[in-house]
N, C-alpha and C positions, 0 to 999 in steps of 0.2 A: 503494499499501499505504501503509496505516496505523500508525501506531506502535506497536508494544503496553507494556504495563506493561517488561516488562524493556529496550525501548531505552531509555526511557526514564529507566530507574532507571543505564544501563554511561552516555546520554551525563552526569544527573545526576552520577556520580559521576569522571566526565568532567572534568564544569568545575569538581570541588570539588578537584579532582586539580589541575588546569592555573591555579589560583585565577581565571579565569574567571566573574567575579560573574553581572555583566550580560549575559553567554552562560548563565547560570543560571534569571535571572529570568524572561526569553523562558521555557528550558523549564518554570519552573514555569508559568507563562498557560497553554500548550499543556496541562499536565497536566491542571490545575483543568478547561480545554474537554472535557479528552477524559470525565471523568468517573473519568479511576485515581489522583488521588488516595489515593483509600484502603489500595489497594493493597501490602502490607508494607517492600516493597522500595523503594518509586514511595518511600513516608512516608517511610522512612528516608534513602533519597537526599536528598531532600528539606532535611531536619535537619542532617544531615553538611555536604551546600553549608553551609548557615548559617553553622554551628559553624563547618567546615577557613574560611570567610571571617570569625571574626570577632566575628561578626552574633549573635551569642547571642537576641538578644532576639524577631529576628525565628524563630530555630531556635524559643525557646519557645512563635510566637507557634503557627507553622507542627502543634507538636504539643497545643498546647490545641485551637485548631484539629479537629481528623481523629481522631474517633468509630474505635473500635478499636483499643484500643492492643496493640502484642503487644514481645516480650521484644526484639527489631531496633528499635524507633521508639526504648523506653525505654533503649537502650545507646549508641544513636547520640546523645538526652539527655544523658547521664548523663556519657560518655566528655565532649563537649565541654562539661559545666558541670564534668569538672576538671578541663578542661586547659588554661582556663582561667581558674580561679582559682574558679570559683561554684561554694562547699559548702556551705551552709545553702543552696542553690537545690536542689541534688545532693541533699539528706539530704530536704527537702521530695518529691522526686523517689521515692524509694527509699522513702520512706512511704506517696505511690498505690501503689509497683508489688506492699509487703502486703498494704493493704487489701483491693486488687482483686484479688489471691491472682496474677498473673501469676506464670508457673514461671520463677524462675534458668538460667542460662548461664554459664558460664566466664568469657566476658568482666561477669557483672551481678556476678557475686562479686568478682573484678579489679577495676570500679570502684567498686564500693559500701567494702572494704578500700582502697583507693586516698583515700577520703575521706576512714575514716579517719584513717587518717595524716599527710592534709592537718589536719584542723579539731588531732591530740590528745587528739580527746575523745573518744569511744566512751559516749558519753550518747545524743547526736544524736537527738531527737527520740522521736517514740512514742512519748507518754507520759512516765506514769513510769519507763517501762519500759528500762536501760542497749542502744544497743541493738548494741553488739558481740558481747551475752550475744545478742541474734536473732538474727546474726550466724552466731555460731557455733551455735548448734542449726540455721542451714536448714544452716546446712553438714552437719551432724552426718544431718540426715535426709535429706538426697539423695543421703546418702554418696557426699563428693567426696570426703572427710577424706584421706582412702588412696592418694588419688589423684593420679597427676606436672598432674593439670590445675589444680587448684586448692592441691593439696601444693606447687609447684615454683613459683617464678619465678624467667628464669634474666636475672641481670642483666649487661650489655653495653654496647658506647658503637657496635661497630664490627658487623655484625646477618649479614652476606655471608660477611667472613674467621673469628670467632668460632662461627660455631654453623651447627649442622647446622640450617638450615629447613627444604628437606622435610622432615625425623623433627620437629619445630615446630612444622610445618603444623599435619600429619596427628592428631598428640597432640593442638595447642590446646595449648601452653603456652604463659604467658602471656611474654613478655618485655616485661623494665623498663630502663630509660634513665635512670642516676640521675646528677646533679652532677656528683661526687666520683668520678666514670671510676674507674679501676683497671684490673680486671679481669675473665675470666667468670666468673660465679662457679654451679652450682645452688644454689638456696636454696627448705628449708622446714622443719616442725617440727620434727629435728631441724641447725639451723641455730642457733647460741648470734651474737648480736647487740652489742658495745660499739661504745659513739659516745661520743669525751671531745669537747665542748665549751667549748676555750676562751676565752677574752682572750688578748693576745699574750703580758700582761707575768703571765698569772697562774699561768705555773711558772719560779722562779728559774732563767736561765741559760736556758733555752728560745728560741728564736728563732723566729719567722715563715715558718720556712726549711724546706721539706720532709726533707731530710737531718737538721737539729735535732728536727725534732720523731718521723719514725722513732730518732732513737737514744734518745729521750728514753724512748719508750713502751715499746720494747728492755731502758729497763732495769728501767720499771715490771710488765712481765709475768717479768724473772727471778725476779722475789718470789712474783709469784705461784705460777712454776714450779717452783720453789728444788727440787734435790735427783729429778722427774722426771725421765723420759726422752730425757735429753742438749737440754733444751733451747735456742737460741738462737737469734735474729735473724737470718737468711740472705739478703743479700741481698731488702730488703724484704718479707721471709718471713716466719713465724713457723714451726719446723720442729721435729719431733723425730728427730737425727739430721740423715740430708737428706729425712724426707720432711712435705710443707710440710700441716699443718693450719690454719693463720688467713692467711691474707689479706689486703692493706691497700688501704685510699686513701683521700687525702685532700685538700680546700678550703680552700683560705688566702686571706682579707684583707688586706686593711691593720692591721685592728686584730682581728681574732680567726682563730684554726681549725678545722680539726676534724678528725678522725681514728678510722677509722668499720674493723671488722675485723670480717670476717665469717668464724666459727671453728665447722670443721666438724667435731660435737659423734659426732656420723654420716652417713654418707650410702646412697641407693643405688646399688648397680654399674652398673644397665641404665642410668641419668642422665646416667652420664655420657658418653654417648655419640651425646648433646646435642652436645654440646663435640666445636671441633676440636682441632684443634691447633693452638699460636697460635704466626707466626709469631716475633715473637720474645714467647723465655721467659728465666726466670733460668739463666743459666752451668749453675749447678747441676740443674740438674734435665736433664742426659742425653741431651735429646730420648728419655728416659720415657714412656712411654704416664699418660692421666691414672690410673688405680688404680695402676700402682706409684709416679705421683710421690706422689699421698695420702695418707693417715693420717686413721683412727678419735681421736677426742681423750679417749673415753670408755674405749677400752683403754687410755690412759694416765693417766684423773683424774676420781673421780669429780659430777657436774654440781654438784652442791650444794656443794664442795672446791672448783670453779673458781670458782663466788659469793662465795663465803665470803672468799676468798684475794685473791680482785678487791678485792671491796670496801677490805679491810686495804693494801691497797698502793695504793689511791689514797685512801685515810683520812690517809696520810701524807705526801699534798700540800694535800688538801684535806681541810673539814670534810662529810665524806657524811651528811646525812638524805632517804629513803624521804620521795619529792616524790605528791601527788593529781592524776595527769592533769586531774581535774572542775577546780583552781583555776587550770592554765593556763591567761593568757589567749588566746582564739584568735577574735579578735574577725573580722570577718573585713574590716575597715576597717585592718589591719593591715595598711602596706607591705611583701610578700614577695611575691618572684613560686616560682611551683612549678615547676618547670624540669624534676625526676624525674616521668618523664610513661613511661606505656604504646604500646609504637611498637603499631600498629594492625594491623589485617593486612591490607593493603593497599600499608605499609611493607615488614612481609617480603614478601608472594610478590613487588615486586620486588625485594627481595632474593636472593628465591630463582630469579629471572630470571634476575638478573647474575651466582646460582654455574653456571647451566644454559650462559650464556654462556660463561665462561668456561670449561668446561670443554670448547664445542664444542657442544654441545645445541642445538637448533634450538628455541624454542618459540613 
């Protein structure tokens, strides 16, 4: 029996998953002789093989050598370029995708916005057109904007323990693993992000340790929410009374620290079903489910007032000036490791299998 395109794709993905490069190359040779390399699943599997084995040169060679581009091949090469830090090359691939009128899917949008975030540029080629605007227009045209697929990303560290992975896969919700750690949160256009990046001596009296930074952040936001909704810092969360509306994550090195907050300005109740009850939770939660544990910041303060108060509070410690993202140096030669990444479908499927095995379901 001669192997067909599905068998070849399965073998290639298996080699990719196990890191067996030589076996994958042998399979690549068989694929070329069989004439099945042009099949979309096989082509995507070949690109994924070399990308996973950190040979982006060969991955690009396969991508460029095989005609008949499809969204699967584009997504495979984009994911590899994003994961290994080849942002400028990713921009070129995205430009080709637009010029060739290839329809984008959820994975394409997530990769595109990931490249934007890493470059901090949003210009990203396409002549003089601002690429961020192009992405926005594509999202509007596709009708994805208000859909959970693109509107949300789940930020997590342990998908099998913290997510309803079956629902995530079913609804194709992107899952992002961030380098700052922290808990799990559903984010969309109702989430407000505030990130403080400081040198260790930037704030008098604040040491580069979690408790010191957290305590200072509580003082900062006390000014922002003064007289509003019984605000307090409670067990590393920002709460009104005993209802959480702001979750924190930190990353601390010898000379610098980051304090990142996701504020729940608004949220869709149905999206909370993607989250499992965490095994480790703050004591004040009292085993409450998500809908009884969190609240909406918009019920307590207008968004514009929050932004104004935050800027005023920060101005008591720093000189604040608006910055143009285009002025930030985003040279591809910059020595920076992109450790925040999109979890692959394969990783989520493995997490789903783990969940099913834990509850005694045969897979």
